[in-house]
C-alpha positions in Angstrom: 52.9 -27.7 134.0 55.3 -27.5 131.3 59.2 -27.7 132.0 61.1 -24.6 132.1 65.0 -23.4 131.6 66.9 -21.0 133.5 68.6 -18.4 130.4 71.0 -15.8 131.4 71.9 -12.6 129.9 73.8 -9.1 129.5 72.4 -5.9 127.7 74.7 -3.1 126.5 74.2 -0.4 124.2 75.6 0.6 121.2 78.6 1.3 122.6 79.2 -1.6 125.1 78.2 0.0 128.3 75.8 -2.0 130.1 71.9 -0.9 130.6 70.3 -0.6 133.9 66.7 -1.3 134.4 66.3 -2.7 130.8 62.9 -5.0 130.5 63.6 -8.9 129.9 59.6 -10.2 129.3 58.6 -13.6 127.6 56.9 -13.3 124.9 53.1 -13.8 125.4 53.2 -14.4 128.8 53.8 -11.5 131.7 57.1 -13.2 133.0 59.8 -11.0 133.0 62.5 -9.1 135.0 64.9 -6.0 134.6 68.6 -6.0 134.7 70.6 -5.2 137.4 73.4 -2.4 137.9 75.6 -4.3 136.1 73.2 -5.2 133.2 72.7 -8.9 133.7 69.5 -10.9 133.9 68.4 -14.2 134.7 64.8 -15.9 134.2 62.8 -19.1 133.9 61.2 -19.6 130.7 60.1 -21.9 128.0 62.6 -23.9 126.2 61.1 -23.2 122.6 59.8 -19.1 123.4 61.4 -15.5 122.8 62.1 -13.2 125.1 61.4 -9.3 124.5 64.3 -6.7 125.3 63.3 -3.3 126.2 64.6 0.0 127.0 63.3 3.6 127.0 65.0 5.3 124.0 66.3 1.8 122.0 64.8 -0.3 119.6 63.1 -3.5 121.1 64.8 -6.9 120.1 62.7 -9.9 120.1 65.1 -13.4 120.3 64.6 -16.7 120.0 66.0 -18.9 122.4 65.4 -22.3 121.4 68.7 -24.1 121.7 70.4 -21.2 124.2 70.7 -20.7 127.7 73.3 -17.2 127.4 72.7 -14.1 125.5 74.8 -11.1 125.2 72.2 -8.4 123.9 73.5 -4.7 122.1 70.4 -2.7 122.1 70.3 -0.2 119.1 69.4 3.4 119.6 65.6 4.6 118.7 66.1 7.5 115.9 62.9 8.6 116.7 62.2 8.4 120.2 65.8 10.5 120.6 64.9 12.9 118.2 66.3 16.5 118.9 63.8 18.7 120.1 64.1 22.4 118.5 62.4 25.8 119.8 60.4 27.3 116.8 59.4 30.5 119.0 56.5 31.8 121.0 57.4 28.3 123.8 56.9 25.9 120.6 59.3 22.8 120.4 58.8 20.6 117.1 60.5 17.3 116.7 63.7 18.1 114.8 62.2 14.8 112.0 59.5 16.9 111.6 60.7 20.4 111.1 60.1 21.7 107.4 62.3 25.0 107.8 65.9 25.9 108.1 67.2 25.8 111.8 70.3 25.1 113.5 70.8 24.3 117.1 73.9 25.5 119.2 74.1 23.0 122.2 75.2 23.8 125.4 78.6 22.0 125.4 79.4 24.4 122.6 78.6 27.4 124.4 80.7 26.4 127.6 83.6 24.7 125.9 85.7 27.9 125.2 85.3 31.0 127.6 83.8 33.5 125.9 82.2 36.7 127.3 79.2 36.9 124.3 77.5 33.9 123.5 77.6 34.8 119.8 81.4 33.8 119.9 80.4 30.2 120.2 78.4 30.9 117.1 81.5 31.6 114.8 81.8 28.2 112.8 78.7 26.1 114.9 75.9 27.5 112.2 76.2 27.4 108.6 75.6 30.8 107.0 76.1 32.3 109.6 78.9 35.2 110.3 80.2 37.0 113.8 82.8 39.3 113.1 84.7 40.8 115.8 85.2 44.3 114.2 86.6 46.1 117.3 89.2 45.5 119.4 88.0 46.4 123.0 87.4 43.8 125.4 83.5 43.0 125.4 82.5 44.7 122.2 79.6 42.8 121.0 80.3 41.0 117.8 78.5 41.9 114.4 76.7 39.1 113.2 74.9 38.9 109.6 72.8 35.5 108.4 73.2 35.0 104.8 74.6 37.6 103.4 72.4 39.9 105.4 69.5 42.3 103.9 71.1 45.7 103.7 73.1 47.1 100.7 76.2 47.3 102.2 76.2 43.5 103.4 74.7 43.8 107.0 71.8 43.5 109.1 72.0 41.4 111.9 69.5 38.4 113.2 66.4 39.3 115.8 67.8 38.3 119.2 64.6 36.0 121.8 65.7 35.0 125.0 63.0 33.2 127.0 60.3 35.3 124.4 62.3 38.5 125.1 63.4 40.7 122.6 67.1 41.9 123.2 69.2 43.8 121.5 71.9 41.4 121.1 73.6 39.0 123.2 76.1 40.9 125.1 74.5 41.3 128.2 74.0 37.4 128.6 76.0 34.9 130.3 76.9 31.7 128.2 76.5 29.8 131.4 73.0 30.1 132.1 72.1 29.0 128.4 70.7 25.8 127.2 70.8 26.3 123.9 70.6 28.9 121.0 68.3 27.7 118.0 69.1 29.5 114.9 65.8 30.2 112.6 66.5 30.5 109.1 63.9 30.7 106.4 61.2 32.8 106.0 58.7 29.8 106.2 60.0 30.0 110.1 60.8 33.6 110.8 57.6 34.9 109.5 56.4 34.2 112.6 58.3 37.5 114.0 57.4 39.6 110.9 58.8 42.9 110.8 61.4 42.4 112.7 63.0 38.4 111.0 63.9 39.7 107.6 67.5 38.7 108.9 67.0 35.6 110.6 66.3 35.0 114.7 68.1 33.8 117.3 66.3 32.0 120.1 67.9 31.9 123.3 66.8 29.4 126.0 67.9 29.9 129.3 68.2 27.1 132.3 65.9 25.5 134.1 65.8 23.4 137.0 64.8 19.3 135.8 62.4 17.1 137.8 64.4 14.5 140.2 67.9 16.6 140.2 69.5 18.3 143.0 72.9 19.9 142.4 75.5 22.8 142.9 77.6 23.4 140.6 80.8 25.5 140.0 83.1 26.2 137.2 86.3 28.3 136.9 87.8 29.0 133.8 91.3 31.1 133.0 92.4 31.9 129.9 95.4 33.6 127.7 94.4 35.2 124.9 97.0 36.8 122.3 97.4 39.0 119.3 98.4 37.0 116.6 100.5 38.9 113.7 100.5 36.6 110.4 103.6 38.3 109.3 107.1 37.9 109.6 108.5 41.9 110.1 111.7 43.2 109.3 113.7 43.9 112.4 115.7 47.4 112.8 118.6 46.3 110.8 117.1 45.0 107.8 114.3 47.4 108.1 117.3 50.5 108.1 119.1 48.5 105.2 116.5 47.7 102.6 114.5 51.6 103.2 117.4 53.3 102.6 118.8 51.2 99.5 115.0 52.1 98.5 114.8 56.0 99.0 118.5 56.2 97.1 117.1 54.6 94.4 114.0 56.3 93.9 116.2 60.0 94.1 118.4 57.7 91.1 115.4 56.9 88.6 117.4 57.5 85.7 119.6 59.3 83.9 118.1 61.7 80.6 119.1 62.6 77.4 121.3 65.5 79.2 123.4 63.4 81.8 121.1 64.5 84.6 120.2 61.5 87.4 116.3 61.8 87.5 113.9 60.6 90.7 111.7 61.7 92.6 112.8 65.4 94.1 111.2 64.3 98.0 114.3 61.3 97.5 117.1 63.1 97.0 120.3 62.0 98.2 120.2 64.8 101.0 117.6 62.6 102.8 119.5 60.6 103.6 122.3 62.4 105.7 121.7 63.5 109.2 120.2 61.7 112.6 116.8 62.9 113.7 116.3 65.0 117.0 114.4 62.2 118.6 116.5 59.1 117.7 116.8 56.7 114.9 113.1 56.2 113.4 111.6 58.3 116.6 110.3 61.0 114.0 107.2 58.6 112.2 107.2 60.4 108.9 111.3 60.6 108.3 111.7 56.8 110.2 113.2 55.4 106.3 116.0 58.4 106.5 117.3 58.6 110.2 121.4 58.0 109.8 122.6 57.6 113.6 125.8 56.7 113.0 128.1 54.9 115.4 130.8 57.5 116.8 132.9 57.6 119.8 129.8 60.0 121.8 127.3 57.0 121.1 129.2 54.1 121.3 128.1 53.6 125.2 124.8 52.7 124.3 126.2 49.7 122.5 126.3 48.5 126.7 122.4 49.4 127.1 121.3 47.0 124.0 122.0 48.9 121.0 122.9 47.0 117.5 124.8 47.9 115.0 124.3 48.0 110.9 126.0 48.8 107.7 124.9 51.6 106.1 124.4 49.9 102.3 125.1 53.7 101.4 127.6 55.1 102.9 129.7 52.0 104.3 129.3 53.3 107.6 128.2 51.6 110.5 124.5 52.9 111.7 123.2 52.7 115.5 119.9 51.8 116.0 117.7 50.0 118.9 115.2 47.2 118.1 112.2 47.8 119.9 109.4 45.6 120.5 106.3 47.4 119.6 103.7 45.1 121.6 105.7 45.4 124.6 104.7 49.5 125.2 101.0 48.9 123.2 99.9 45.7 123.9 99.0 43.0 126.8 100.4 40.0 125.3 98.7 37.7 126.4 96.1 39.2 128.0 94.6 37.2 130.8 90.6 36.0 130.7 88.5 35.2 133.7 85.3 33.3 134.3 83.6 32.2 137.5 80.2 30.6 137.8 78.5 28.9 140.9 74.5 27.8 140.2 72.1 25.6 141.8 69.3 23.8 140.2 66.5 20.9 141.3 62.7 20.2 141.1 59.5 17.9 141.9 56.6 17.0 140.3 55.1 20.4 141.5 58.2 22.5 140.6 61.5 23.3 139.8 64.5 25.7 140.2 67.8 26.9 138.5 69.7 30.0 140.0 73.2 31.3 139.1 75.7 33.7 139.6 78.7 34.9 137.3 81.6 36.8 136.9 83.2 37.4 133.7 86.5 39.8 133.2 88.7 40.4 130.3 91.8 42.0 129.9 91.8 43.8 126.6 94.8 43.0 124.1 95.0 47.4 124.1 96.5 48.6 127.2 94.6 49.6 129.5 91.5 48.1 128.3 89.0 45.5 130.0 85.5 44.2 130.3 84.5 43.0 133.6 80.6 41.6 134.0 78.5 41.0 137.0 75.6 38.4 136.5 72.6 36.6 138.6 69.5 34.8 137.2 67.1 32.9 139.2 64.3 30.7 136.6 61.4 29.1 138.5 58.5 27.4 137.7 55.6 26.2 140.0 52.3 23.9 139.5 49.7 25.9 141.5 47.0 23.7 140.8 46.4 21.0 138.1 45.4 22.8 135.2 47.7 26.0 136.6 51.6 26.7 136.3 53.4 29.6 137.0 57.1 30.8 135.5 59.2 33.3 136.8 62.4 34.7 135.7 64.6 37.2 136.8 68.0 38.4 135.6 70.5 41.2 136.6 73.7 42.0 134.5 76.3 44.9 135.9 78.9 45.5 133.2 81.9 47.9 134.0 84.7 48.5 130.7 87.3 51.2 129.9 87.8 51.0 125.8 90.0 53.0 123.8 89.1 56.1 123.2 87.7 56.5 119.8 87.4 60.5 119.6 91.1 60.9 120.0 92.7 59.1 117.0 93.7 55.9 118.9 90.8 53.4 118.5 90.6 53.6 114.3 92.9 51.1 113.3 95.0 51.0 116.7 96.2 47.8 116.0 97.3 48.7 112.2 99.2 51.7 113.3 101.1 49.8 115.5 102.2 46.9 113.3 102.8 50.2 110.5 105.7 51.3 112.5 109.1 50.8 111.7 111.1 48.9 115.4 113.7 50.8 115.4 111.0 54.1 116.3 112.3 55.1 120.2 109.9 54.4 123.2 112.7 54.5 126.0 115.7 57.3 126.1 118.8 56.3 126.4 118.5 56.4 130.3 115.7 53.7 130.4 113.0 56.7 130.8 109.7 56.4 128.8 109.3 58.7 125.8 106.3 59.5 123.8 107.2 58.1 120.2 105.6 59.9 117.3 102.5 60.8 119.2 99.7 59.8 120.9 97.7 58.7 117.9 100.5 56.2 116.4 103.0 55.9 119.3 104.1 54.6 122.6 100.5 54.3 123.9 102.2 53.8 127.6 103.7 56.9 127.7 100.7 58.5 129.7 98.0 55.5 130.0 96.0 57.8 132.3 95.7 60.5 130.2 92.0 59.5 128.8 90.3 58.7 132.1 86.8 56.4 132.1 84.3 55.2 134.0 81.6 53.0 132.1 78.9 51.2 133.5 75.6 49.6 132.5 73.0 47.7 134.6 70.6 46.0 132.8 67.2 44.5 134.6 64.9 41.5 132.8 61.7 40.2 134.3 58.9 37.4 132.9 56.2 36.3 134.2 54.6 33.7 132.6 50.7 31.8 133.4 50.3 28.3 131.6 46.4 27.6 132.1 45.1 24.2 130.7 42.0 24.8 129.8 41.3 20.9 128.4 43.2 18.2 127.6 44.7 19.3 124.2 43.8 23.6 124.9 46.1 25.5 127.1 46.7 29.4 126.7 50.1 31.0 127.8 50.0 34.7 129.1 53.0 36.3 129.4 54.6 39.7 130.5 58.3 40.7 129.9 59.7 43.5 131.3 63.5 44.7 130.0 65.3 47.9 132.0 68.8 49.3 131.2 70.8 52.2 133.0 74.2 53.0 131.2 76.4 55.7 132.6 79.7 57.2 130.8 81.7 59.6 131.9 84.9 60.8 130.5 87.8 63.1 130.7 90.9 64.2 128.9 94.0 65.1 131.2 96.5 67.6 129.9 98.9 65.6 127.6 101.5 65.8 125.2 100.0 65.1 121.6 103.4 64.8 120.2 106.8 65.6 120.5 106.4 69.6 122.0 102.8 70.1 121.4 100.6 69.7 124.3 97.2 69.2 124.5 95.6 71.2 127.7 91.9 71.3 126.7 91.0 69.4 129.9 87.6 68.4 128.6 85.4 65.9 130.2 82.2 64.5 129.3 78.6 62.7 130.0 76.2 60.1 128.7 73.7 59.1 130.4 71.0 56.5 129.0 67.4 54.7 129.9 65.2 52.2 127.8 62.3 50.8 129.3 60.8 48.3 127.1 57.1 46.1 128.1 55.8 43.4 126.2 53.0 41.6 126.8 51.7 38.4 124.7 48.3 35.5 124.8 49.2 32.5 123.3 46.3 29.6 122.7 47.4 26.6 122.0 45.5 23.2 120.6 47.2 19.9 120.0 45.3 16.8 118.7 45.9 13.9 116.7 43.0 12.7 114.7 42.1 9.1 113.1 45.8 8.1 114.6 47.4 9.4 111.4 46.6 12.8 111.2 48.2 15.4 113.5 47.7 18.5 114.3 49.2 21.5 116.5 48.1 25.0 116.4 48.6 28.3 117.9 47.7 31.7 117.9 48.2 35.0 119.5 48.8 38.4 120.1 51.4 40.4 121.3 51.6 44.2 122.8 55.2 45.9 122.6 56.3 49.2 124.2 59.5 50.8 124.4 60.4 54.1 126.1 64.0 55.4 125.4 65.6 58.3 127.0 69.3 59.8 126.6 71.0 62.7 128.0 74.6 63.9 127.2 76.8 66.7 128.1 80.0 68.1 128.1 82.1 70.9 129.2 86.2 71.4 128.7 88.4 74.0 130.8 88.8 71.9 134.0 91.4 73.6 136.5 93.6 70.7 136.8 94.0 66.8 135.8 92.4 66.2 139.4 89.1 67.9 139.0 87.8 65.6 136.1 84.0 66.2 137.3 81.6 67.8 134.4 80.3 70.3 136.8 83.8 71.9 137.5 84.7 72.8 133.7 85.2 76.6 132.2 81.3 78.1 132.6 82.2 80.5 129.9 80.5 80.8 126.7 81.4 77.9 124.4 82.7 75.9 126.7 79.9 73.6 127.4 77.4 71.7 125.6 73.9 69.9 126.3 71.4 67.4 124.2 69.3 65.1 124.9 66.5 63.2 123.2 63.3 60.4 124.0 61.9 58.2 121.6 59.1 55.9 121.8 57.9 52.9 119.7 54.5 50.6 119.9 54.0 47.7 118.0 51.1 45.6 117.6 50.9 42.3 116.9 48.5 39.3 115.9 50.3 35.9 115.2 49.6 32.0 114.2 51.4 28.6 113.4 49.6 25.6 112.3 51.7 22.1 111.7 50.0 19.0 110.2 51.7 15.5 109.4 50.7 12.7 108.2 51.5 9.5 109.7 54.8 11.4 111.1 56.5 11.7 106.9 54.2 13.9 105.0 54.3 17.3 106.7 53.4 20.7 105.8 53.6 24.1 108.1 51.9 27.6 107.8 53.0 30.9 109.9 51.1 34.5 109.5 51.8 38.0 111.3 50.2 40.8 111.5 52.1 43.8 112.7 51.2 47.6 113.3 54.3 50.3 113.9 53.6 53.6 115.6 56.4 54.6 113.6 54.8 54.3 109.9 51.6 55.8 108.5 48.5 55.5 107.3 48.1 52.4 104.7 51.9 51.7 105.2 51.8 51.2 109.3 49.9 47.4 109.0 52.0 44.4 107.3 51.0 41.0 107.1 53.4 38.7 106.9 53.2 35.0 105.7 55.3 32.0 105.8 54.5 28.2 104.4 56.6 25.2 104.7 56.3 21.3 103.6 58.3 18.0 103.9 58.3 14.7 103.0 60.4 12.0 105.2 61.0 9.6 102.6 63.3 7.5 104.9 59.8 6.0 106.5 58.6 4.7 102.9 59.5 1.4 102.5 60.7 1.2 99.6 63.8 3.3 100.7 63.7 1.2 103.6 64.4 -2.0 101.5 66.4 0.0 98.7 68.5 1.8 100.9 69.1 0.0 104.3 72.4 2.2 105.5 69.9 4.8 105.4 68.8 5.8 109.0 67.1 9.0 107.6 65.9 11.0 104.9 63.6 14.4 104.3 62.8 16.7 101.4 61.9 20.2 102.8 60.6 23.5 100.9 59.4 26.6 102.1 58.3 30.3 101.5 57.7 33.0 103.1 57.7 37.2 103.2 59.5 38.9 106.1 59.2 42.9 107.1 61.7 45.3 107.8 61.5 48.7 109.5 64.6 49.1 111.6 65.9 51.3 108.9 63.8 54.3 110.0 63.8 56.0 113.2 60.8 56.2 115.5 60.1 60.0 113.8 61.5 60.1 110.8 58.3 59.8 109.1 57.2 63.2 110.6 60.6 64.8 110.3 62.7 67.2 112.8 62.8 70.1 113.8 65.7 72.0 116.2 66.6 75.2 117.7 69.1 77.3 115.3 68.4 81.0 115.6 66.3 83.7 117.1 63.5 85.0 115.6 61.8 88.6 116.9 64.4 88.0 119.9 62.8 84.4 121.1 63.9 81.0 120.1 63.1 79.6 116.7 63.0 76.2 115.2 63.5 75.4 111.5 63.1 72.3 110.1 66.6 70.3 110.4 65.3 66.7 108.5 63.0 66.3 105.7 59.9 64.1 106.3 58.7 61.3 104.0 55.3 60.1 105.0 55.4 57.3 102.8 58.0 55.1 103.8 56.8 51.4 103.9 57.5 48.3 104.6 60.8 46.9 103.5 60.2 43.1 102.6 62.0 40.0 101.9 60.6 36.8 100.3 62.2 33.7 100.7 62.4 30.4 98.8 64.4 27.9 100.2 64.8 23.9 99.2 66.7 21.1 101.5 67.5 17.6 102.1 68.1 16.1 105.3 69.9 12.4 105.4 71.5 10.0 108.0 73.3 6.8 107.7 74.6 4.3 109.4 72.3 3.9 112.6 72.3 7.8 112.7 76.3 7.8 112.9 76.7 10.1 109.6 74.4 12.8 108.9 74.3 15.3 106.1 71.8 18.3 104.8 72.0 20.5 101.5 69.9 23.7 101.8 69.7 26.1 98.7 68.2 30.2 99.3 67.3 32.5 97.3 65.9 35.9 99.0 64.7 38.9 97.4 64.3 42.0 99.6 62.5 44.9 98.0 61.2 48.7 99.1 65.2 49.0 100.9 65.7 51.9 103.0 68.5 54.5 101.9 68.8 58.4 101.3 67.9 60.0 98.7 70.7 62.7 98.1 69.4 66.4 96.7 71.3 69.3 95.0 72.4 71.5 97.9 70.2 74.2 96.7 67.5 72.9 98.1 68.7 73.4 101.9 68.8 69.7 102.6 71.3 67.1 101.8 69.3 64.0 101.4 65.8 62.4 102.7 64.9 58.5 103.0 63.1 56.8 100.8 62.1 53.0 99.7 64.8 52.5 97.3 65.9 49.3 95.1 66.0 45.4 95.3 68.7 43.1 96.7 68.4 39.5 95.8 70.7 36.8 98.2 71.4 33.7 96.7 73.2 30.5 98.7 73.8 27.3 98.9 74.8 25.8 102.6 76.1 22.4 103.5 76.6 20.4 106.8 78.4 17.1 107.7 78.9 15.5 110.8 79.9 12.0 112.0 80.5 10.1 115.1 83.9 8.8 114.1 84.5 5.9 116.7 82.6 5.8 120.3 82.8 3.4 122.9 81.8 3.1 126.6 85.2 4.7 127.7 85.2 7.6 124.8 84.1 8.5 121.4 85.5 10.9 118.6 82.9 12.8 116.7 83.7 15.7 114.0 81.3 18.0 112.3 81.8 20.4 109.8 80.0 23.3 107.4 80.5 25.2 104.4 78.2 28.1 102.8 77.8 30.4 99.9 76.2 33.2 99.2 76.3 36.2 96.8 74.4 39.5 97.1 73.2 41.1 93.7 72.0 45.0 93.5 68.9 43.8 91.0 67.5 47.8 90.8 67.7 51.1 92.1 65.9 54.7 91.4 66.7 55.9 87.6 68.9 58.3 87.9 70.6 58.6 84.5 73.7 56.8 85.5 74.7 53.6 84.1 73.2 51.0 86.2 72.1 53.9 87.9 74.9 54.0 89.9 74.5 55.6 93.9 77.6 57.1 95.5 79.6 57.2 92.8 82.9 59.0 92.1 83.3 60.4 88.6 87.4 60.3 87.4 89.5 61.1 84.5 89.7 57.8 82.7 93.3 58.1 81.7 91.7 58.8 78.3 92.2 62.8 77.8 89.6 64.2 79.6 87.1 61.8 79.3 85.0 61.3 82.4 83.8 57.8 84.2 81.8 57.1 86.8 83.5 54.4 89.4 82.8 52.9 93.0 79.2 53.2 94.3 76.3 50.8 94.3 75.0 49.8 90.7 72.2 47.5 89.5 73.3 43.8 88.5 76.6 44.2 90.5 77.4 42.9 94.1 77.6 45.8 96.8 80.5 46.7 98.2 82.9 46.1 95.3 86.1 48.0 95.3 87.8 49.7 91.9 91.2 50.2 91.8 94.0 51.6 89.2 95.7 48.6 87.0 99.2 48.8 87.0 100.6 48.9 83.6 104.0 48.1 84.3 107.2 50.1 85.1 109.2 52.3 83.2 112.6 50.8 82.5 114.3 53.7 81.0 113.7 57.6 79.8 112.7 56.9 76.1 109.2 54.9 77.3 108.5 58.2 78.8 
């Protein structure tokens, strides 16, 4: 019997943490042990032998033990085994290393780090080429999401949102705490799988599920403060009075003409600088610059109330004024945000579950605004038989909110108006009582905060039922049914209120809007996966889908309620022209066939192809059906031996390229091709209908063709990762309105109009700067560049075939020129402004 010796050792990972349960086996034998809770092991082995140390997720190591009795073994991560999984659509997933398209993944950590009411806010800065624009100051307002410059002439176009296979209008009704990950599909090689609705990209949202072997209950509470940030240093009241009065004086005394007369702008005559305004210094918005409330014995007592004085630069007298903090009367600064969530999950070899309840409330920065949401979600799966698995999901959200009333002038540029008011404006009188200020549209929002009463509420239900049937070892079919139902009720009432000093609005108007939206989606997806001759890996998916949407809306309004205490619509004045009513019904159906093929050879040479054929009820004839293909290829050059030998610091390297076509029909309504009729007058004593919108049965799909090329690399055991992507996207047959002469009786008709090109570059870089068993430090960043160019527009006889342009005088006599609007060869939304030639310094220059 050969002599044995005892060896000991400890196994750690890359950051020094001990590895529990690592396998230590003498090579060529079955003699082995596993590491204990401290990562240590003891083993009797042949003195001249070798041991093999292995653990899931790490590269195995073979160690020569000759002449050694003690070992400190550090394992390296296996980049292939730890490869990130990305979602590619219709329950499909793929290893990040084998993805030949541009797909960005946002994980749970990024979604739950901040305090968000809308998960779209977590995407800001996390995905290259994607902009998240918060265009409204209302709390809970859905931000605008634009990927790679959009495909519309105005630079808009939001990605398609799919939540667990279900189409959504946005992300606003989803609790971020219930999301596992979000995958953003950018190029047409991937998005073509969603065909006619994916020309602006796709956001795939995967919600949390239960995990086998885990049972846990989590509670999380977050409280935050939101501040209105002003990037400017504003003048205080005294500085404002001095600067404005001097400016007014100078404007009235520009120069002296040949006759010795002082010339200036008439409105700024010296007389405008005299006299106090009736509502106090600066309280009349249009004349705030000229207020001259001079200090005297009758008003000096105001200095005890916090008023101040400043020397008038014109007369040398003391002007008394009050410095007003505008935010105090118009903003919640800070505004409180709260978020509370409790969830439970668990699972075993037969099934799993996840259930969560959440509450989110955001106080708005504008006063008297808020948003609150109650959410409930359950996800469960159960293996009914070895060949049959059931998955069920139920989600409910209720939202209540109060927003700025846009119809009354306060929402439009709410913050801009506050910032443009001088700090000398008076919002409290001498006794400290609240006063109106210049008016409701741009004054003291605290004067009558409940003048616009609102009760806004939405309820949204989603339900998903899926069955996975394993037909053979590598062949399965998924049957999915999705239902989405939403109700939205908005009631508003305008009380009797003072619009501006002495001017009252006594309309007492009331309105109500009720919206119901029901959507059904049914699909069947066949999946096949097989490896041929060891090195040829094939994944095939084929499916069909039916989508049905039924939208109904009812709205009514009235005015003339008897008192502010009777806001109900039914209690408004029933007299002539006092009430109005309207309703709308819309239906849309889509039938689709789609497929995807993934192939790789030796996990190095990659090929993928997708297609979709969509039929839309809103299109007619030969234009109703559209075919949208996509193809992509990749080469993982980092796995080639010559690369490993030449660049040993490279952990991974891949070249990828894709091309595909998407469609879009969102720019037209469900019945635009048929035109529209509406009741307009009586004919022979009966109600008559006339055409109100011209039909265009020749409308066809918008089409977006995208070419993309990129390279993905990582270095130093994947501690440094980077990728570069170039894309070129051309959108043709854009939807737009073609203007008609007024003599036709119609203003415009919708048609397919022009081409738009998007070109850009995206760069992403991330790195693990420091990592040990106690803490880690990593950083990531991205940069993107996009340029939109209008390639072609219909010929209209104007230079560059301008649309929506203006004709102005060029400044050269009676010569005119066209400016602004969309034009070929230029970027959309360019600004055209007058150039300043300078300032006249003497009368002789005029």
